[in-house]
C-alpha positions as MATLAB code, in Angstrom:
seq = 'XXXXXXXXXXXXXXXXXXXXXXXXXXXXXXXXXXXXXXXXXXXXXXXXXXXXXXXXXXXXXXXXXXXXXXXXXXXXXXXXXXXXXXXXXXXXXXXXXXXXXXXXXXXXXXXXXXXXXXXXXXXXXXXXXXXXXXXXXXXXXXXXXXXXXXXXXXXXXXXXXXXXXXXXXXXXX';
ca = [
      -2.940   14.124   19.015;
      -6.072   13.245   17.028;
      -7.217    9.699   16.545;
      -8.165    9.041   13.107;
      -8.310    5.084   13.118;
      -8.536    2.685   16.345;
      -7.714   -0.856   16.175;
     -11.076   -2.327   15.867;
     -11.848    0.308   12.740;
      -8.209   -0.707   11.228;
      -9.528   -4.300   11.178;
     -13.097   -3.402    9.481;
     -10.860   -1.211    6.857;
      -8.555   -4.017    5.959;
     -11.407   -6.192    5.646;
     -13.213   -3.937    3.477;
     -10.497   -2.957    1.545;
      -9.864   -6.990    0.813;
     -13.537   -7.109   -0.345;
     -13.432   -4.388   -2.698;
     -10.200   -5.670   -4.089;
     -12.676   -9.153   -4.594;
     -15.192   -6.734   -6.023;
     -12.803   -5.842   -9.072;
     -10.716   -8.783   -9.426;
     -13.236  -12.223   -8.742;
     -10.818  -15.046   -7.620;
      -7.574  -12.714   -8.273;
      -7.178  -14.139  -11.480;
      -4.070  -12.640  -13.105;
      -3.397  -10.360  -10.231;
      -0.734   -9.651   -7.807;
      -0.463   -7.741   -5.004;
       2.816   -5.753   -4.194;
       3.160   -4.350   -0.873;
       5.606   -1.114   -0.589;
       8.594   -1.430    1.870;
       8.791   -0.951    4.806;
       5.217    0.434    6.254;
       3.113   -0.816    3.297;
       4.081   -4.324    4.467;
       2.054   -4.446    7.379;
      -1.285   -3.229    5.674;
      -0.826   -5.665    3.000;
       0.160   -8.663    4.899;
      -3.240   -7.873    6.570;
      -4.896   -7.461    3.454;
      -3.406  -10.916    2.043;
      -4.588  -12.928    5.213;
      -7.724  -11.506    4.860;
      -8.045  -12.788    1.098;
      -6.905  -15.816    2.458;
      -9.575  -16.469    4.081;
     -11.915  -15.226    1.878;
     -10.457  -17.181   -0.975;
      -9.022  -20.636    0.713;
      -8.319  -22.727   -2.063;
      -7.093  -19.810   -4.498;
      -3.178  -19.122   -4.723;
      -2.689  -15.546   -4.175;
       0.596  -14.102   -5.870;
       2.185  -11.477   -3.504;
       5.234   -9.803   -3.496;
       7.268   -6.791   -1.566;
       8.765   -4.051   -3.484;
      11.517   -1.751   -1.752;
      11.596    1.802   -3.662;
      14.663    3.252   -1.954;
      16.852    3.857   -4.992;
      13.787    4.815   -7.256;
      13.013    8.005   -4.930;
      13.860   11.715   -6.665;
      14.733   12.665   -3.154;
      17.474    9.824   -2.523;
      20.282   12.463   -2.714;
      18.874   14.314    0.417;
      19.418   11.938    2.790;
      21.192    8.463    3.190;
      18.735    5.593    3.166;
      18.933    2.172    3.912;
      17.257   -0.155    1.382;
      15.111   -3.050    2.535;
      14.342   -5.941    0.829;
      12.387   -6.498   -2.505;
      10.863   -9.823   -2.808;
       9.229  -10.411   -6.225;
       9.905  -13.881   -7.125;
       7.514  -13.459  -10.388;
       7.260  -11.437  -13.372;
       4.820   -8.775  -13.621;
       4.452   -8.747  -17.666;
       0.615   -8.837  -18.022;
      -0.575   -8.768  -14.750;
      -3.057   -6.582  -12.867;
      -0.956   -5.134   -9.944;
      -2.541   -3.557   -6.693;
       0.030   -1.611   -5.009;
      -0.339   -1.193   -1.352;
       0.969    1.441    0.938;
      -0.006    2.556    4.182;
      -0.667    6.591    3.347;
      -0.810    8.477    0.007;
       0.417   12.130    0.523;
       2.189   13.856   -2.263;
       2.481   10.584   -4.439;
       5.983   10.740   -4.828;
       5.823    7.470   -3.346;
       3.724    5.874   -5.829;
       5.678    7.090   -8.468;
       8.976    5.247   -7.347;
       6.871    2.384   -6.920;
       5.886    2.587  -10.402;
       9.284    3.148  -11.810;
      10.504    0.471   -9.782;
       7.998   -1.945  -10.708;
       8.551   -1.755  -14.541;
      12.110   -3.624  -13.874;
       9.751   -6.930  -13.203;
       7.763   -6.587  -16.659;
       4.913   -4.614  -18.113;
       1.765   -5.088  -16.305;
      -1.414   -4.893  -17.922;
      -2.890   -2.636  -15.140;
      -1.955   -1.049  -11.960;
      -4.173    0.079   -9.098;
      -3.401    1.549   -5.798;
      -4.669    0.582   -2.520;
      -3.784    2.625    0.913;
      -5.180    2.903    4.112;
      -5.104    6.491    4.565;
      -5.456    9.032    1.553;
      -4.427   12.689    2.646;
      -6.087   14.544   -0.480;
      -5.096   17.920   -1.581;
      -1.246   17.259   -1.119;
      -0.328   15.799   -4.017;
       2.848   16.371   -6.338;
       2.512   13.954   -8.472;
      -1.194   13.641   -9.858;
      -1.966    9.883   -8.476;
      -4.882    8.848   -6.960;
      -5.676    5.312   -4.967;
      -8.529    3.188   -6.539;
      -8.895    1.522   -2.765;
      -8.797    4.015   -0.058;
      -9.531    3.273    3.703;
     -10.322    6.744    5.076;
      -9.688    9.822    3.203;
      -8.881   12.938    5.124;
      -8.070   16.585    4.931;
      -4.639   17.790    6.526;
      -2.408   20.958    6.608;
       1.138   19.971    5.271;
       2.769   20.561    8.559;
       0.706   18.140   10.315;
       2.020   14.425   10.320;
       0.148   11.144    9.999;
       1.146    8.087   11.985;
       0.137    4.736   11.256;
       1.296    2.797   14.107;
       0.933   -1.285   13.933;
       1.120   -3.769   16.654;
       4.199   -5.635   15.176;
       6.320   -2.353   15.425;
       4.402   -0.116   18.390;
       2.387   -2.862   20.035;
      -1.019   -1.631   18.990;
      -2.812   -0.402   15.630;
      -3.974    2.965   15.498;
      -3.797    5.994   13.038;
      -3.208    9.604   14.423;
      -3.079   12.948   13.212;
      -0.240   15.002   14.842;
];
């Protein structure tokens, strides 16, 4: 097992990602953030919290998206659905999709399919903590990347959050 990011590095990375989002979306005007259930929520919650400290007067529009039934591998195994919480239209909005790891691109593709049900956005961007480059099955790339790593297909990247593992860390096995 190899450490990719420590708890302190994750904190710094979340701050950097929030600042990069603000560089491109000053005051988050007409911008919404969407965390992908289940594991992307831990990252998106932290980015939203950081944005709230940077823009205390601004209303940050934030939703959570379950993509379970939009995946193309749903028939391979039975999955339990999570909750989608998007109480707003995405029509004409700039959407930043947030997830923990970008690997094959299939999760992001499913999120794009699911978001169409909430309205046609003006622009879509992707923010990830870990980008496993050179492993795409779908032509997707992230606009905001915490750390890009090169891995073998047999390796696993585990993003552990204190909410579900007691400590924050990213490891490669």
